[in-house]
N, C-alpha and C positions, 0 to 999 in steps of 0.2 A: 489117596494112597490105600492100597489093599493090604490088610493085615494077615494075609495068608503066608505062612512061613515058606512054603514051596515057591510062591511067586517072588517073595523077597530074595530067597536064595538064588533063584534063576536070574534075577536082576543083578545081584552082586556078582555072580559068575560071569554074566554078560559084560559088565563093566570091567572086571578083571581081564577078561579075554581081550577087550578093546585096548586096555592099557598095555597088555603084553604085545599086541600087534603093533601098537605105536612104538614101543621100545624096540621091537625087532626091526621095524621099518627105519627108525632112526639109526640103529646099529648098522643095518645093511647099507644105509645111505653113506654113513661115515666110512665103513670098510670099503665100499665101492668107489668112493671119491677120495680115498686117503691120499693118493698121488696128486690129485687136483688140489686138495687142500694144502699139501706140502708145497706145491708150486706157488699157490697164492700167498702162503706165509713167507716163502723166500722172496717173492716179489715185493711184498709189503715191507719186509726187513730191508731189502735193497733200496726201496724208496726212502725209508727212514734214514738209512746210511747216506744217501745221496743228498738229503736236505741240508742246507746250511744250518749250523748249530743255532745261530741267533734267530732263525725263523720259527723255532719250536717254542 
């Protein structure tokens, strides 16, 4: 590990940048697939509703 403040700062900034990119990609994924996710949720709820009660 290098004890140079500038190197450490650059490393932290780089990690923060990657975290931000990950958050943005997750957010864009959810925004882009919101309708698909809603369809899947509705299908899952429909499957749960169609199951016999005693099988749960």
